[in-house]
SENUMAR-452002 format. One record per residue (C-alpha): residue number from 1; residue in one letter; x, y, z. Coordinates in pm, 1 decimal. Last residue first. Layout:
<sites>
     i   aa          x          y          z
   NUM    A          X          Y          Z
...
</sites>
This chain:
<sites>
     i   aa          x          y          z
   172    Y     6142.9     7588.1    11141.6
   171    N     6328.6     7412.4    11420.9
   170    A     6596.8     7668.2    11499.5
   169    K     6925.8     7542.4    11643.0
   168    E     7084.2     7507.6    11301.2
   167    E     6967.8     7857.4    11205.5
   166    T     7099.8     8013.1    11529.6
   165    E     7454.7     8016.9    11402.2
   164    H     7756.6     7969.3    11626.0
   163    G     7914.1     7666.2    11454.5
   162    R     8051.8     7865.0    11161.1
   161    K     8121.6     8227.7    11247.2
   160    M     7839.4     8481.5    11224.1
   159    I     7898.0     8793.2    11016.1
   158    L     7903.6     9155.6    11138.9
   157    M     7866.1     9354.8    10819.8
   156    T     8049.7     9637.9    10645.6
   155    R     7930.5     9791.9    10319.4
   154    G     8100.3    10000.9    10055.0
   153    F     7909.5    10153.2     9765.5
   152    E     7883.4    10158.2     9389.0
   151    C     7624.5    10275.9     9137.5
   150    V     7547.3    10288.8     8764.6
   149    K     7843.5    10106.7     8613.6
   148    V     7764.1    10054.0     8244.8
   147    K     7761.1     9682.0     8160.5
   146    D     7502.2     9738.3     7882.9
   145    Q     7231.5     9564.1     8090.1
   144    N     7300.2     9802.6     8378.3
   143    L     7576.1     9754.1     8631.5
   142    G     7568.7     9789.4     9008.8
   141    I     7882.7     9771.2     9218.3
   140    T     7925.6     9640.0     9570.7
   139    K     8243.4     9692.3     9771.1
   138    V     8269.3     9454.5    10065.0
   137    S     8372.7     9467.8    10428.9
   136    V     8347.6     9163.6    10658.1
   135    L     8359.8     9184.0    11035.9
   134    G     8379.9     8864.0    11237.9
   133    C     8154.1     8679.9    11477.4
   132    N     8151.3     8424.5    11762.1
   131    P     8426.8     8615.2    11945.4
   130    R     8200.1     8919.2    11978.0
   129    S     8373.0     9231.3    12115.5
   128    K     8699.2     9225.1    11919.3
   127    S     8534.6     9092.8    11603.5
   126    D     8769.4     8889.8    11387.4
   125    R     8876.9     9054.1    11066.1
   124    K     8773.4     9073.4    10702.1
   123    D     8859.1     9314.9    10423.4
   122    L     8780.2     9407.2    10064.0
   121    V     8547.2     9125.1     9955.6
   120    E     8418.3     9220.7     9610.3
   119    S     8045.0     9243.2     9547.3
   118    E     7848.0     9212.8     9224.9
   117    A     7524.6     9363.5     9101.1
   116    Y     7299.4     9349.4     8795.9
   115    L     7026.6     9601.7     8710.1
   114    T     6806.6     9564.9     8403.3
   113    D     6683.4     9885.0     8241.5
   112    G     6315.3     9905.5     8140.5
   111    A     6245.7    10216.3     8346.1
   110    F     6563.8    10421.4     8350.2
   109    L     6883.1    10402.1     8550.8
   108    P     7108.6    10702.8     8582.6
   107    H     7489.4    10680.7     8578.7
   106    L     7753.0    10710.6     8852.3
   105    L     7566.2    10726.2     9180.1
   104    K     7836.5    10685.8     9440.7
   103    I     7778.3    10557.5     9793.3
   102    Q     8112.1    10588.7     9976.6
   101    D     7978.6    10428.6    10291.2
   100    W     7732.5    10172.3    10420.5
    99    G     7723.8    10064.9    10779.0
    98    L     7729.1     9804.2    11051.7
    97    N     7478.4     9563.1    10902.1
    96    A     7402.1     9320.7    11180.1
    95    V     7409.3     8952.1    11277.0
    94    A     7491.0     8864.8    10919.1
    93    K     7450.1     8507.3    10791.8
    92    Q     7250.1     8607.6    10481.0
    91    S     7484.5     8905.1    10441.2
    90    V     7726.0     8841.4    10154.7
    89    D     7600.0     8600.2     9889.8
    88    T     7230.7     8561.0     9971.3
    87    V     7200.0     8928.3    10065.4
    86    S     7362.9     9076.6     9754.5
    85    M     7050.1     9124.2     9541.9
    84    G     6878.7     9298.0     9832.9
    83    V     7164.9     9543.0     9875.6
    82    M     7166.3     9614.8     9501.7
    81    L     6789.6     9660.8     9502.9
    80    A     6806.5     9905.4     9794.1
    79    V     7084.2    10106.8     9626.7
    78    T     6888.0    10137.4     9300.2
    77    L     6571.2    10226.3     9493.0
    76    P     6767.8    10494.3     9681.1
    75    S     6856.9    10639.8     9336.9
    74    C     6497.6    10694.3     9220.0
    73    I     6483.6    10564.4     8863.5
    72    I     6493.0    10842.1     8604.4
    71    C     6195.3    10987.5     8423.2
    70    R     6245.1    11101.6     8065.4
    69    G     6437.0    11346.6     7848.7
    68    F     6759.5    11291.6     8042.1
    67    E     6872.6    11657.6     8036.1
    66    S     6529.5    11754.4     8168.5
    65    H     6227.6    11869.4     7964.0
    64    K     6097.3    11511.7     7926.8
    63    A     6109.9    11481.9     8305.5
    62    Y     5829.7    11732.7     8369.6
    61    E     5593.4    11562.8     8124.2
    60    E     5694.5    11218.4     8248.9
    59    D     5610.9    11304.4     8611.6
    58    F     5704.2    11008.6     8837.1
    57    H     6075.7    11003.9     8919.5
    56    M     6192.9    11341.5     8791.9
    55    P     5893.8    11493.2     8979.6
    54    H     6084.3    11497.5     9311.8
    53    T     5828.3    11425.1     9584.5
    52    N     6004.3    11141.4     9763.5
    51    M     5752.8    11025.8    10023.9
    50    T     5927.8    10689.3    10068.5
    49    M     5621.4    10489.5     9961.5
    48    L     5550.4    10742.7     9683.9
    47    T     5902.6    10717.1     9544.0
    46    F     5906.1    10337.0     9573.8
    45    Q     5566.9    10290.7     9405.0
    44    I     5658.9    10530.0     9125.1
    43    N     5988.8    10352.4     9055.1
    42    D     5847.7    10000.8     9070.7
    41    Y     5562.6    10109.7     8837.2
    40    Q     5821.9    10263.9     8605.2
    39    T     5969.9     9917.5     8575.5
    38    I     6308.3     9786.2     8684.6
    37    T     6450.1     9469.8     8531.0
    36    R     6628.8     9281.4     8806.9
    35    G     6935.0     9062.4     8761.4
    34    P     6940.3     8705.6     8887.9
    33    R     7204.0     8682.7     9012.6
    32    H     7466.6     8840.4     9233.1
    31    Q     7820.4     8804.6     9101.4
    30    Y     8043.8     8736.5     9400.7
    29    I     8402.3     8860.2     9381.8
    28    D     8679.7     8718.1     9601.0
    27    G     8967.9     8958.1     9673.6
    26    V     8971.2     8904.1    10049.9
    25    Q     8834.9     8556.9    10123.5
    24    F     8496.5     8499.3    10288.8
    23    D     8397.1     8144.2    10384.7
    22    E     8529.1     8171.8    10743.2
    21    F     8278.7     8447.8    10826.2
    20    Y     7990.6     8221.0    10730.4
    19    R     7840.5     8247.5    10387.2
    18    G     7478.6     8260.9    10287.0
    17    F     7194.8     8030.7    10209.4
    16    T     7066.8     7692.8    10315.3
    15    E     6828.0     7462.1    10132.3
    14    R     6660.2     7211.7    10362.8
    13    Y     6651.5     6835.8    10321.8
    12    T     6429.2     6553.7    10448.7
    11    H     6477.0     6183.4    10361.9
    10    A     6532.9     6110.8    10731.7
     9    G     6587.9     6446.6    10895.7
     8    V     6757.9     6783.6    10856.2
     7    Q     6989.4     6700.8    10565.0
     6    K     7170.0     7005.7    10437.3
     5    V     7145.9     7175.5    10099.5
     4    Q     7363.3     7453.6     9962.5
     3    G     7237.0     7775.9     9804.4
     2    A     7515.4     8016.6     9894.8
     1    M     7835.5     7876.3    10040.4
</sites>
């Protein structure tokens, strides 16, 4: 499970993260913590880094004349944060992300909002082409500080089975 410790030498321990394929159970829900309070600096930096030129994300004067009355957080930033928040719980042991689908943006986020995320295991099956792995599908939802659902998406990952990981073989 996430955040366990294993002994790697005499009086020496290493924290480990993530779940192996065998640890996932359909119906389980993982609440990803901590949350992340998003600033306007985060928003502007992300929009400029990704070359998103829509003024709703960085021009307060423009945005105050919109239906929201202020800048909104760039939606790919919301998705990226939710994915990042979920890594320790659902994809730390992934060999590959196989895809995202059904991305729905349900409510805007604003600077100063805190984003929380949780993932529900929808399906898991052995890989047909890689016997050392399995496929895990989750639905991840993002909630703001008022528990309003702001985003949801599906994600499928190729997850390493226990005993086949490279982490235990690595000496770092």
